[in-house]
N, C-alpha and C positions, 0 to 999 in steps of 0.2 A: 867752863869753854860758854858764852854769850850764843846768844841766839845767831847770831846772825854769819859771827864766824862757824858753827856746827852747818850753817843752813850749805855756806862754802863746804865743807868737809865733806858733807852731806855726800854733794854730785859731784867732791871728786871721786867717793871715794863706789859711788856707782857705778859715775866708767871705768873705772880701776873694777870692777867686778862684771861688767858686761866684756870687756876685750880681757878677760882671764876666761872667762866663759863663753866667748868664743872662739880660742885661738886652745881652750884645752879639755874641754866640754864642762855643761853645766853638773858634772857630777862629780865632775875632779874634788882634786879635799881643800886643794887652793880654789877654786870658784868657791866650794861652803863655807868655809873660814872667809872669805869677805865679803859672803853674805850676813854671816855673821856680829860680823863687826858692823856692818850697817843696819842689821837690824838695831847693835845696842847704839848705834849716834842718830836713831829712828824715837828706841825711845826714851830716851835719851829728848831728845825737842820733846815729845808733845809732852814730856813731864816741864820740861822748862814754858811749851803754853798752857799748858793746862792747870797749874799753878795755884791752887782755891786763892793764897794768897793778894794776885797781886794787882787788885781794888784795894785800898787799905780806905774810908773814910777817912775824911779828919774835924773838928771839932765842929768844923761852921756850917758843913756840911752835914750832920746830923741837926745844927739847928736851926738848921731853911728848912727842911721834915719832920721836924717837929712845928715851925711854925704853920706851915702847912697843912701837918694839920688836926692842928689848933681851926688854922680859918674856917675845912674843910667842916667840921666838926661842930662851927660857929652856925653858918649855913647850915647844913642841916636841921640844929634847931632851930633855929629861928621861921625857917620853911613847915617846920612839922608848929611852932606855934603860932602863925601867920594863920597857920590854916584853922587852927580849935579859934582864935583869936577873932575870925568872919563869921564860926558856926555861932559863935555863944552870942556875937551881935548884934541887937531888937531895931 
């Protein structure tokens, strides 16, 4: 089930649970069963939301990152070298 569909189903199940709880009590078997179903839906929603593989960088993004690291390393090396050059100039 897609995340948007699951959000709607969760909302409906929550409303259903509230109605059953108001009519039959919070400790009724039907309310508890509905609450467990809602828990399952919420757990599934969390699994979909927190999926670790949601973002997969492309080769282009890796390439851009490597170029950025190279540029930063070069600048740091040049800063280090320029301080030595100034130190040893007569």
